[in-house]
Backbone bond lengths (Angstrom), bond angles and torsions (degrees), N, CA, C in turn:
res aa  C-N    CA-C-N  psi(-1)  N-CA   C-N-CA  omega(-1)  CA-C   N-CA-C  phi
1 X - - - 1.457 - - 1.518 112.30 -
2 X 1.354 115.76 132.97 1.478 119.70 -171.22 1.482 106.23 -69.07
3 X 1.327 113.70 153.64 1.462 122.65 -178.24 1.517 108.44 -61.70
4 X 1.320 116.50 135.80 1.535 125.54 179.50 1.475 111.77 68.18
5 X 1.332 120.72 5.83 1.486 118.16 -177.78 1.479 112.47 -82.17
6 X 1.343 118.46 148.47 1.449 119.57 -178.95 1.591 111.97 -68.87
7 X 1.319 113.29 153.35 1.498 115.25 -179.30 1.565 109.89 -59.69
8 X 1.250 113.71 -44.70 1.476 118.47 176.60 1.482 109.85 -119.12
9 X 1.379 114.27 139.15 1.511 117.86 -177.27 1.504 105.99 -105.87
10 X 1.362 112.54 135.20 1.427 121.90 -178.68 1.514 106.21 -93.38
11 X 1.359 115.46 130.31 1.500 117.99 172.70 1.535 106.63 -105.89
12 X 1.297 118.72 127.20 1.495 128.30 170.97 1.552 103.83 -100.65
13 X 1.297 112.14 137.58 1.510 116.43 168.34 1.528 109.76 -118.66
14 X 1.300 114.57 123.58 1.487 124.83 -179.43 1.485 104.51 -95.39
15 X 1.361 115.79 109.48 1.500 122.37 -158.18 1.535 113.12 -75.92
16 X 1.357 114.62 -47.06 1.484 115.07 -174.66 1.513 115.57 -145.52
17 X 1.293 117.29 -16.80 1.469 121.63 170.73 1.532 117.45 66.90
18 X 1.313 113.52 -162.54 1.465 118.94 -172.78 1.590 111.02 -124.49
19 X 1.331 116.85 -25.27 1.422 117.50 -175.36 1.507 114.84 -106.80
20 X 1.418 115.50 -22.05 1.466 115.56 178.12 1.466 108.62 -66.80
21 X 1.390 116.17 139.32 1.449 122.53 -174.75 1.481 111.27 -103.06
22 X 1.342 117.35 148.11 1.523 119.72 -179.25 1.556 109.12 -63.50
23 X 1.304 119.45 -28.21 1.453 120.39 -179.22 1.481 113.91 -72.17
24 X 1.379 115.76 -11.77 1.474 120.70 177.05 1.496 115.35 -78.75
25 X 1.400 109.73 -25.99 1.560 115.59 -179.01 1.508 105.98 -159.09
26 X 1.317 114.73 132.92 1.453 120.24 173.38 1.531 114.83 -70.98
27 X 1.280 114.11 -13.01 1.476 122.86 -176.87 1.545 113.57 -88.19
28 X 1.352 116.11 -8.05 1.535 116.80 -174.65 1.549 111.25 -66.82
29 X 1.312 117.99 125.22 1.441 120.78 174.69 1.427 114.06 -62.05
30 X 1.390 119.10 131.91 1.402 124.95 -176.37 1.507 116.29 -121.71
31 X 1.296 112.71 -53.77 1.494 120.66 -178.08 1.528 112.17 -76.44
32 X 1.316 118.16 154.91 1.540 116.95 173.99 1.527 113.64 -47.34
33 X 1.322 116.43 -45.62 1.424 118.88 -177.87 1.526 111.93 -60.27
34 X 1.450 115.74 -45.59 1.484 120.02 178.02 1.517 112.18 -63.87
35 X 1.288 118.90 -39.71 1.450 122.12 175.88 1.473 114.25 -61.32
36 X 1.353 114.96 -51.52 1.452 120.25 178.02 1.500 114.08 -57.89
37 X 1.366 114.70 -48.21 1.503 122.43 179.68 1.516 108.81 -55.28
38 X 1.373 114.83 -47.92 1.404 120.97 -174.53 1.507 112.40 -63.80
39 X 1.421 115.83 -39.02 1.427 118.82 173.18 1.479 114.10 -64.83
40 X 1.272 118.55 -38.37 1.477 121.80 179.84 1.567 110.18 -67.65
41 X 1.281 114.55 -42.33 1.489 117.74 175.43 1.560 111.77 -62.57
42 X 1.290 116.72 -39.39 1.473 120.07 175.93 1.547 109.47 -62.45
43 X 1.230 115.13 -38.94 1.498 119.19 -179.75 1.529 111.90 -61.52
44 X 1.386 111.88 -42.89 1.445 118.48 176.93 1.512 113.39 -61.02
45 X 1.334 116.45 -32.48 1.451 125.69 -179.11 1.514 111.91 -79.65
46 X 1.354 119.84 -13.36 1.452 121.43 176.61 1.486 116.86 128.25
47 X 1.352 118.12 2.19 1.466 120.16 176.10 1.520 110.58 -77.94
48 X 1.265 115.70 133.61 1.558 120.96 176.51 1.609 111.18 -96.97
49 X 1.369 113.08 -21.77 1.499 117.01 -178.85 1.525 105.50 -128.51
50 X 1.380 114.77 136.42 1.485 121.12 170.82 1.521 108.63 -112.71
51 X 1.300 113.97 119.65 1.508 121.49 -177.81 1.541 103.20 -90.23
52 X 1.353 120.44 126.18 1.389 122.99 -165.84 1.576 110.65 -122.68
53 X 1.306 113.19 123.12 1.486 122.65 159.78 1.511 106.93 -108.49
54 X 1.337 116.97 163.05 1.471 118.50 167.33 1.501 112.55 -126.86
55 X 1.377 113.81 165.58 1.449 117.43 -172.59 1.491 107.91 -138.95
56 X 1.353 117.63 153.50 1.434 122.54 173.82 1.504 107.44 -63.04
57 X 1.359 119.14 121.92 1.419 123.98 -175.70 1.492 113.09 -61.73
58 X 1.307 118.04 -26.75 1.466 124.77 -174.87 1.495 112.25 -84.37
59 X 1.374 119.09 -36.46 1.427 124.03 -175.47 1.483 114.87 -109.16
60 X 1.403 114.99 -22.43 1.497 120.11 -174.92 1.461 111.34 77.54
61 X 1.325 120.50 3.65 1.435 121.87 -177.83 1.574 111.47 -86.22
62 X 1.285 121.44 155.71 1.456 125.12 -172.96 1.552 109.36 -55.76
63 X 1.300 115.55 147.77 1.511 122.27 178.95 1.463 107.15 -141.06
64 X 1.363 112.35 159.00 1.531 120.74 172.96 1.489 109.77 -121.89
65 X 1.309 116.23 20.28 1.473 121.82 -176.54 1.539 112.14 -59.29
66 X 1.287 119.39 123.90 1.416 122.64 179.07 1.554 108.37 -62.87
67 X 1.359 115.48 -43.23 1.460 119.02 -178.51 1.453 113.27 -58.76
68 X 1.372 115.88 -36.59 1.505 118.45 178.48 1.548 111.45 -72.06
69 X 1.281 118.89 -39.40 1.480 123.28 170.06 1.499 112.79 -54.91
70 X 1.322 114.26 -50.61 1.465 120.71 177.30 1.524 114.52 -58.75
71 X 1.358 114.52 -39.63 1.430 119.17 179.88 1.516 113.17 -65.48
72 X 1.307 114.97 -42.84 1.448 123.02 177.44 1.569 109.85 -62.41
73 X 1.265 116.31 -47.04 1.473 120.03 -177.79 1.477 111.73 -65.85
74 X 1.344 116.78 -40.49 1.511 119.73 177.18 1.474 112.20 -60.52
75 X 1.341 115.28 -43.86 1.481 120.36 -176.87 1.575 106.56 -64.25
76 X 1.264 116.65 -45.98 1.503 118.62 -179.38 1.559 109.76 -61.04
77 X 1.338 114.41 -54.26 1.448 118.24 -172.32 1.578 113.05 -63.94
78 X 1.324 114.05 -27.65 1.514 116.32 178.91 1.530 111.84 -67.61
79 X 1.297 117.03 -23.91 1.471 124.17 -177.22 1.493 120.02 -107.51
80 X 1.364 109.88 -24.80 1.482 117.20 -176.29 1.586 105.91 -156.10
81 X 1.374 113.25 94.91 1.427 121.62 178.81 1.496 114.63 -72.82
82 X 1.297 117.29 -14.62 1.464 119.61 -171.90 1.589 110.16 -91.28
83 X 1.357 117.48 -31.22 1.407 121.20 -174.99 1.514 109.46 -53.32
84 X 1.368 119.08 130.62 1.484 121.07 177.13 1.456 111.88 -82.46
85 X 1.417 114.50 126.84 1.508 120.57 -176.35 1.499 106.16 -102.31
86 X 1.432 111.61 130.19 1.387 120.27 175.56 1.552 106.35 -121.88
87 X 1.384 114.79 116.49 1.404 117.83 -179.81 1.512 111.66 -96.82
88 X 1.282 117.96 141.08 1.561 121.50 177.85 1.582 108.22 -70.56
89 X 1.376 106.59 154.31 1.526 115.72 165.19 1.499 104.53 -131.90
90 X 1.322 120.12 18.19 1.376 121.20 -174.65 1.558 114.72 -75.04
91 X 1.365 117.16 -38.53 1.480 116.18 178.35 1.603 110.39 -60.66
92 X 1.393 111.02 143.21 1.429 116.60 179.64 1.491 113.63 109.89
93 X 1.325 114.97 4.40 1.502 118.91 -178.73 1.502 117.45 -116.41
94 X 1.369 117.65 13.87 1.407 121.80 -171.12 1.614 110.17 -103.08
95 X 1.343 113.85 133.67 1.376 119.06 176.61 1.538 113.86 -122.31
96 X 1.331 116.23 133.74 1.415 120.01 -177.06 1.574 104.68 -124.70
97 X 1.306 117.83 110.63 1.543 118.88 -178.21 1.474 109.10 -67.93
98 X 1.338 117.22 141.37 1.445 120.48 175.05 1.518 111.42 -74.95
99 X 1.267 117.09 153.81 1.469 121.44 -177.75 1.523 112.58 -64.67
100 X 1.295 114.43 -38.65 1.490 119.53 -173.92 1.550 110.64 -76.84
101 X 1.314 117.73 -33.47 1.448 119.87 -179.69 1.540 108.23 -151.45
102 X 1.327 117.06 109.82 1.482 121.12 -170.06 1.542 112.25 -67.95
103 X 1.357 118.23 -13.02 1.425 113.57 177.79 1.491 113.29 -91.40
104 X 1.318 113.05 -0.11 1.482 119.44 178.30 1.619 107.36 -103.15
105 X 1.240 114.10 138.03 1.525 119.63 -175.73 1.537 105.99 -72.31
106 X 1.357 111.66 137.18 1.481 121.97 177.82 1.567 108.56 -107.05
107 X 1.381 114.15 179.43 1.476 118.08 177.77 1.493 111.35 -55.45
108 X 1.293 115.80 141.94 1.470 124.14 -177.25 1.481 116.81 95.77
109 X 1.328 114.97 -13.00 1.454 120.94 175.58 1.528 110.88 -63.70
110 X 1.348 117.89 132.26 1.436 119.76 177.42 1.556 114.54 -124.36
111 X 1.318 117.74 10.28 1.447 125.47 -179.57 1.520 111.74 -46.23
112 X 1.296 117.07 127.37 1.515 121.20 174.70 1.515 107.16 -145.18
113 X 1.282 113.39 164.71 1.493 121.69 -177.91 1.538 109.16 -56.12
114 X 1.257 119.61 145.57 1.522 119.55 176.16 1.440 111.41 -60.42
115 X 1.329 120.21 -34.79 1.431 118.85 -177.92 1.509 111.67 -62.21
116 X 1.261 119.63 -34.42 1.449 124.66 179.33 1.539 109.64 -71.23
117 X 1.278 118.31 -30.75 1.448 120.72 -174.96 1.595 109.93 -75.47
118 X 1.271 116.93 -15.32 1.474 118.87 176.30 1.480 115.31 -116.03
119 X 1.374 116.94 5.36 1.399 124.86 179.07 1.548 111.54 -49.79
120 X 1.339 115.79 -53.64 1.472 121.65 -177.38 1.572 110.56 -63.15
121 X 1.312 117.19 -30.42 1.418 117.05 176.45 1.513 113.74 -69.85
122 X 1.404 116.39 -40.16 1.430 119.84 177.11 1.504 114.40 -63.75
123 X 1.282 114.96 -34.31 1.462 119.47 178.46 1.493 117.34 -77.55
124 X 1.353 114.11 -42.72 1.488 117.97 -171.30 1.525 110.13 -99.06
125 X 1.345 121.18 -17.88 1.428 123.81 175.99 1.583 113.80 48.44
126 X 1.285 114.36 67.41 1.447 119.86 171.91 1.576 110.77 -66.34
127 X 1.265 118.06 176.04 1.476 120.20 174.70 1.496 111.42 -68.50
128 X 1.311 113.48 -45.73 1.539 122.23 -173.88 1.510 108.11 -135.39
129 X 1.310 118.45 151.68 1.453 123.53 167.26 1.566 110.49 -138.81
130 X 1.288 117.73 152.17 1.380 119.02 -177.91 1.584 109.76 -81.86
131 X 1.347 115.32 152.81 1.406 125.55 172.26 1.469 109.31 -132.96
132 X 1.322 117.38 99.58 1.470 123.13 -176.50 1.534 109.34 -75.67
133 X 1.346 119.45 127.76 1.451 121.23 177.75 1.478 114.19 -106.40
134 X 1.259 116.58 9.69 1.471 121.35 -178.15 1.523 115.93 -86.77
135 X 1.316 119.47 139.75 1.376 127.88 161.16 1.544 105.64 -126.22
136 X 1.384 117.05 116.13 1.431 116.35 -164.85 1.568 108.34 -163.45
137 X 1.365 116.22 162.37 1.389 121.24 169.04 1.572 109.34 -71.32
138 X 1.257 116.05 140.23 1.489 122.42 -178.00 1.494 105.95 -136.58
139 X 1.311 121.29 94.56 1.396 124.17 -169.65 1.517 111.94 60.51
140 X 1.287 121.26 -125.34 1.479 121.17 175.52 1.513 111.28 -97.53
141 X 1.324 117.58 16.99 1.458 123.42 -177.29 1.524 107.49 -120.08
142 X 1.339 113.59 178.23 1.482 122.48 175.89 1.468 112.33 -124.34
143 X 1.314 118.33 140.00 1.456 125.69 170.30 1.485 107.33 -102.53
144 X 1.309 118.64 128.28 1.519 120.00 -173.66 1.531 105.19 -124.78
145 X 1.368 116.39 120.44 1.413 125.57 173.95 1.572 105.63 -133.95
146 X 1.274 116.63 81.28 1.482 120.56 -177.36 1.493 111.76 -65.04
147 X 1.379 118.88 147.55 1.461 118.02 176.45 1.518 114.10 -50.33
148 X 1.341 114.99 -40.82 1.500 118.81 -178.56 1.517 109.03 -61.21
149 X 1.291 118.66 -45.82 1.444 120.40 -177.27 1.538 113.78 -69.89
150 X 1.343 115.91 -35.30 1.471 123.71 172.88 1.503 109.88 -57.55
151 X 1.365 114.56 -44.34 1.543 119.78 -179.29 1.511 107.34 -58.99
152 X 1.296 112.92 -47.06 1.548 116.28 -172.67 1.605 109.40 -64.70
153 X 1.280 116.61 -39.48 1.479 122.09 178.82 1.525 105.65 -67.95
154 X 1.250 122.22 -48.27 1.482 123.67 -178.35 1.509 112.74 -56.78
155 X 1.309 115.30 -44.94 1.421 121.37 -179.83 1.612 111.73 -61.43
156 X 1.285 114.06 -38.86 1.495 117.93 179.18 1.605 111.39 -73.85
157 X 1.333 117.17 -32.66 1.417 123.25 171.69 1.579 109.78 -61.46
158 X 1.234 112.72 -47.22 1.483 116.36 -178.07 1.452 111.48 -61.64
159 X 1.385 115.54 -46.55 1.502 123.74 179.45 1.514 111.66 -57.70
160 X 1.384 116.49 -33.98 1.453 124.41 -178.10 1.549 110.59 -84.92
161 X 1.349 114.77 -7.74 1.459 120.71 -178.08 1.481 115.56 59.44
162 X 1.353 111.70 41.56 1.398 119.77 -178.57 1.605 105.59 -114.21
163 X 1.307 113.86 131.47 1.498 120.06 -175.54 1.569 109.69 -69.53
164 X 1.314 118.25 121.52 1.483 116.59 177.34 1.524 109.13 -85.32
165 X 1.376 115.64 137.08 1.415 122.70 171.46 1.571 106.08 -101.09
166 X 1.291 119.36 116.95 1.442 125.82 -174.34 1.491 107.73 -84.34
167 X 1.380 117.25 109.57 1.437 121.60 175.77 1.572 114.02 -89.76
168 X 1.331 115.47 122.47 1.440 121.22 -164.60 1.515 106.18 -121.21
169 X 1.372 117.73 116.75 1.443 124.86 -174.47 1.501 115.16 -102.41
170 X 1.315 114.93 -12.55 1.504 121.02 -176.85 1.503 109.36 -163.94
171 X 1.336 118.51 169.14 1.431 122.90 -175.31 1.502 117.17 -58.31
172 X 1.364 113.85 -36.85 1.477 115.28 177.77 1.492 112.40 -62.76
173 X 1.330 118.42 -32.18 1.460 119.74 177.81 1.489 111.78 -62.17
174 X 1.333 116.57 -37.92 1.525 119.70 177.85 1.491 110.15 -64.20
175 X 1.347 118.49 -43.95 1.476 120.83 175.57 1.527 113.48 -61.24
176 X 1.287 116.04 -37.07 1.530 120.48 178.90 1.531 107.49 -65.56
177 X 1.363 117.61 -43.60 1.441 119.64 -178.24 1.578 111.37 -62.74
178 X 1.365 116.29 -36.73 1.434 119.82 177.06 1.498 109.26 -67.64
179 X 1.319 122.16 -41.60 1.418 123.89 174.67 1.442 116.35 -59.30
180 X 1.353 118.31 -44.09 1.484 124.43 -179.44 1.550 109.74 -65.34
181 X 1.355 115.15 -34.73 1.506 115.57 175.60 1.485 112.45 -71.93
182 X 1.361 118.07 -39.71 1.332 120.19 176.26 1.565 115.68 -61.06
183 X 1.295 112.03 -35.19 1.540 121.31 175.76 1.500 110.23 -71.70
184 X 1.311 123.70 -18.08 1.409 126.83 -172.49 1.579 113.57 83.40
185 X 1.244 118.27 3.33 1.453 122.91 175.14 1.520 111.28 -62.72
186 X 1.361 116.40 -39.24 1.400 125.30 176.15 1.488 109.04 -114.83
187 X 1.219 118.47 148.68 1.456 125.79 177.69 1.533 108.99 -91.77
188 X 1.300 118.19 133.66 1.452 120.86 174.01 1.419 111.95 -112.44
189 X 1.388 116.30 165.98 1.457 125.15 -5.70 1.531 108.88 -72.36
190 X 1.350 114.80 146.50 1.444 119.47 -170.50 1.554 113.75 -95.41
191 X 1.307 115.37 174.06 1.449 127.23 174.20 1.600 101.50 -100.94
192 X 1.368 114.13 115.81 1.528 119.35 -178.61 1.538 111.81 -122.19
193 X 1.281 114.14 150.33 1.447 120.10 172.99 1.519 109.98 -128.04
194 X 1.376 119.58 123.59 1.372 121.34 175.14 1.533 110.43 -92.15
195 X 1.272 115.20 120.41 1.496 122.38 -176.74 1.481 109.73 -97.46
196 X 1.316 122.26 109.79 1.427 124.07 -178.25 1.569 109.95 -112.65
197 X 1.354 114.70 144.39 1.390 121.85 169.76 1.568 110.75 105.68
198 X 1.356 118.81 -2.46 1.437 118.43 175.44 1.544 106.48 -78.16
199 X 1.303 115.44 133.76 1.466 116.67 -172.68 1.513 110.94 -63.02
200 X 1.392 116.80 133.03 1.433 124.16 -176.60 1.525 112.70 79.70
201 X 1.292 119.88 4.00 1.434 123.29 172.49 1.567 109.48 -113.76
202 X 1.343 115.25 -157.20 1.490 118.63 179.20 1.450 109.00 -52.93
203 X 1.283 119.18 135.74 1.518 123.11 176.46 1.589 105.55 -78.40
204 X 1.300 116.61 148.36 1.472 121.10 178.45 1.543 111.07 -87.07
205 X 1.412 114.46 77.83 1.407 117.52 -177.23 1.523 106.55 -143.12
206 X 1.373 119.07 156.13 1.458 122.44 179.16 1.536 112.58 -52.01
207 X 1.374 112.24 -44.82 1.431 118.43 -177.31 1.531 114.21 -61.12
208 X 1.375 113.92 -41.20 1.476 118.81 179.20 1.472 109.81 -65.58
209 X 1.333 117.50 -46.25 1.436 120.46 -176.52 1.554 110.73 -59.81
210 X 1.329 115.50 -41.75 1.431 120.98 -179.88 1.561 111.09 -62.60
211 X 1.310 116.36 -44.31 1.441 123.18 176.29 1.593 111.00 -63.02
212 X 1.346 114.45 -46.40 1.475 117.83 -178.68 1.495 108.24 -61.96
213 X 1.257 120.86 -44.64 1.403 121.04 178.52 1.575 115.82 -57.88
214 X 1.266 111.81 -32.82 1.546 118.98 177.74 1.558 110.28 -63.64
215 X 1.353 118.77 -23.18 1.394 124.94 -171.30 1.516 111.58 -94.73
216 X 1.321 118.18 -8.29 1.478 122.48 -175.41 1.489 112.27 -68.27
217 X 1.335 119.76 146.79 1.427 121.31 175.90 1.502 112.37 -57.96
218 X 1.295 117.08 148.01 1.460 122.57 -174.12 1.504 110.13 -54.22
219 X 1.376 117.01 136.31 1.453 123.23 177.68 1.529 119.60 73.18
220 X 1.363 113.69 9.26 1.454 117.08 -177.13 1.515 114.18 -61.39
221 X 1.368 117.76 138.85 1.395 121.03 160.61 1.462 108.61 -87.34
222 X 1.303 115.08 128.77 1.435 116.51 -168.14 1.503 114.23 -136.96
223 X 1.374 117.15 150.65 1.408 124.96 174.98 1.556 107.06 -121.76
224 X 1.319 114.68 142.04 1.469 120.24 172.35 1.511 111.40 -121.03
225 X 1.365 115.09 138.96 1.426 114.88 176.15 1.505 111.35 -151.17
226 X 1.393 116.14 153.43 1.429 122.05 177.50 1.540 110.47 -113.21
227 X 1.342 114.47 152.50 1.438 118.98 174.94 1.510 115.89 -96.74
228 X 1.348 115.69 157.37 1.440 117.06 179.29 1.562 115.18 64.68
229 X 1.220 113.67 -137.85 1.586 120.95 177.86 1.492 111.78 -59.48
230 X 1.349 114.26 -23.37 1.552 114.77 179.48 1.459 115.63 -80.49
231 X 1.348 120.06 -1.15 1.449 118.50 -173.16 1.511 113.93 -60.75
232 X 1.341 117.52 -55.01 1.469 118.09 -177.47 1.550 117.16 -70.94
233 X 1.370 115.15 -36.01 1.545 113.58 171.15 1.497 114.57 -61.05
234 X 1.376 119.18 -32.93 1.453 121.47 177.63 1.452 114.04 -76.22
235 X 1.365 118.66 -21.97 1.447 122.15 169.43 1.524 108.51 -55.67
236 X 1.330 117.08 -56.48 1.415 121.43 -175.66 1.589 108.87 -65.32
237 X 1.343 117.42 -40.28 1.438 118.34 -179.70 1.537 114.00 -62.79
238 X 1.279 116.73 -44.71 1.386 122.51 -179.76 1.612 109.10 -57.98
239 X 1.283 115.47 -47.15 1.457 118.90 179.29 1.523 109.90 -60.60
240 X 1.314 117.97 -45.82 1.487 120.73 -178.40 1.478 113.01 -63.58
241 X 1.337 119.30 -20.32 1.466 122.21 -179.73 1.482 109.19 -102.78
242 X 1.344 122.27 7.64 1.449 124.89 175.33 1.436 116.20 91.42
243 X 1.327 118.96 12.95 1.471 122.37 -179.19 1.495 116.42 -100.98
244 X 1.284 118.23 177.99 1.442 127.57 175.46 1.513 108.66 -97.15
245 X 1.332 120.55 179.37 1.513 119.53 -170.71 1.538 109.60 -138.46
246 X 1.300 108.71 160.79 1.533 116.29 178.22 1.554 106.97 -143.05
247 X 1.308 111.68 139.99 1.451 120.06 171.62 1.551 109.67 -141.66
248 X 1.232 122.08 174.17 1.423 125.50 179.54 1.487 113.85 142.29
249 X 1.354 111.84 167.36 1.487 115.75 -174.67 1.539 114.72 -75.38
250 X 1.312 117.63 -6.81 1.436 117.98 171.12 1.574 107.20 -66.97
251 X 1.303 115.51 -32.06 1.528 120.02 -170.92 1.530 114.30 -102.00
252 X 1.288 115.72 -24.68 1.497 118.63 -174.17 1.555 106.03 -166.77
253 X 1.304 114.63 140.39 1.442 120.81 -174.76 1.569 111.97 -106.75
254 X 1.298 117.62 -5.11 1.499 120.70 -167.53 1.512 110.48 -119.54
255 X 1.363 112.47 144.28 1.475 122.67 172.89 1.539 110.39 -80.67
256 X 1.331 113.46 -35.12 1.444 121.90 177.26 1.520 106.93 -160.37
257 X 1.260 117.82 175.92 1.441 119.51 -177.41 1.499 114.09 -53.12
258 X 1.324 116.41 121.72 1.445 119.57 -176.66 1.460 121.31 74.53
259 X 1.280 114.81 -6.03 1.510 120.84 -176.72 1.582 109.67 -106.15
260 X 1.305 119.02 103.39 1.412 119.80 175.20 1.444 117.52 -67.18
261 X 1.309 117.21 139.37 1.469 122.05 171.11 1.497 110.81 -72.21
262 X 1.338 117.60 127.48 1.485 120.29 -178.23 1.524 110.24 -79.97
263 X 1.314 118.89 -24.95 1.443 123.17 -177.43 1.524 109.39 -144.46
264 X 1.300 116.40 156.30 1.441 121.95 168.26 1.503 111.87 -60.19
265 X 1.427 116.94 -35.17 1.373 118.02 -177.31 1.526 113.82 -64.29
266 X 1.357 115.75 -26.60 1.515 119.15 172.85 1.496 109.69 -60.48
267 X 1.310 117.72 -47.38 1.447 123.47 -179.04 1.530 113.04 -61.97
268 X 1.351 114.68 -41.34 1.486 119.16 176.50 1.486 111.34 -68.35
269 X 1.329 120.94 -39.70 1.398 120.63 -179.52 1.495 112.24 -68.48
270 X 1.384 121.65 -34.83 1.413 121.97 174.98 1.570 110.55 -67.07
271 X 1.303 116.15 -41.48 1.439 118.67 176.99 1.458 110.68 -59.16
272 X 1.293 117.80 -43.90 1.453 121.21 -176.73 1.519 111.31 -63.04
273 X 1.342 114.51 -41.15 1.444 123.54 175.95 1.508 113.29 -56.77
274 X 1.371 111.82 -47.05 1.487 117.41 178.63 1.608 108.62 -59.65
275 X 1.353 115.47 -47.66 1.444 116.47 -176.96 1.531 112.74 -65.12
276 X 1.311 117.68 -40.42 1.468 119.22 177.87 1.506 109.59 -63.19
277 X 1.332 117.48 -37.50 1.472 118.29 -175.66 1.568 107.13 -66.57
278 X 1.262 118.53 -22.73 1.513 121.66 177.73 1.498 113.13 -93.21
279 X 1.330 118.49 2.62 1.409 122.38 175.69 1.474 114.85 97.56
280 X 1.336 115.64 7.43 1.538 116.49 178.63 1.482 113.62 -80.86
281 X 1.298 116.05 161.07 1.458 122.07 167.06 1.525 107.88 -117.79
282 X 1.307 115.85 150.47 1.436 124.72 -172.62 1.473 113.32 -94.19
283 X 1.333 120.83 125.58 1.524 125.55 179.48 1.417 109.85 -74.42
284 X 1.393 120.71 129.74 1.366 123.10 170.47 1.485 113.23 -83.86
285 X 1.278 122.07 172.17 1.465 122.65 -175.77 1.564 113.09 -58.42
286 X 1.224 117.63 -35.77 1.523 117.84 179.92 1.476 111.00 -68.66
287 X 1.371 115.36 -42.43 1.440 118.76 -179.50 1.559 111.85 -68.76
288 X 1.383 112.49 -33.95 1.523 115.32 174.56 1.437 113.99 -67.37
289 X 1.344 119.01 -38.08 1.436 123.75 175.40 1.566 111.69 -58.89
290 X 1.342 114.78 -38.68 1.480 120.35 179.38 1.506 109.89 -66.65
291 X 1.323 114.51 -44.75 1.570 121.64 -177.96 1.471 108.19 -62.90
292 X 1.362 121.55 -40.77 1.448 124.41 -171.50 1.499 113.21 -94.22
293 X 1.351 116.46 -0.21 1.510 120.28 -177.30 1.497 116.33 66.80
294 X 1.375 113.99 28.85 1.461 117.69 176.26 1.518 112.56 -89.43
295 X 1.375 115.23 148.00 1.482 119.87 -179.99 1.545 109.66 -63.26
């Protein structure tokens, strides 16, 4: 077992995401049935947590429809009551300045009130939901999660008794997390995820993950993952540094260069094989619930 590594490693599978486009892969889950089936297959392959976005079944584009979230959750729960469900609250934070006036929102802007971004969580009460702490450049656009809005979302998550997963994209996010815990807005020790490889955020390298881990709030349970070609190298790196791991079509569509993954289960299986080759054992949902203090 690697130094500082957890006795059991949790695998999260991010099923479909927000930015991955259907034209990039014919295998990307789109409909509630496809998303639920893919999550269940990932669970059979070793994932204890399914991270869920939903999409418009007709267009494949991102959606925040509560009915679609409910449909996916019902389909999963009817067949696997133990799988831990993690719903995103990330959509609704993107700003695209218009060409004519940069202070006016242009096409592609999704900014919405923080209360709306957590409405589905308050109604459906998943086990976990994400809480993005990043304000950063994202391609030619900007993602905005101001401390004030993060506080509002965190308070609603706490009232709904849903465990927040703090998504951290750069060093400032880690410092914000520590401040929010010190204020009592967030309960510590927290569940954190280090997101590596997003352009202009944390680089997907061993050195960066080591540094990012050093900034986490005391006692954090943490996952580290890389996007694109960094996905599988960061599986190994996170384990070696004592963390848990995440894979899935939200983050990467390929098994190897030029070879598309046909299912999320393939990505989970490969991650589990990497972990076992390093001496790790994989946490099942019941073990994961005990580690995270979930009912």
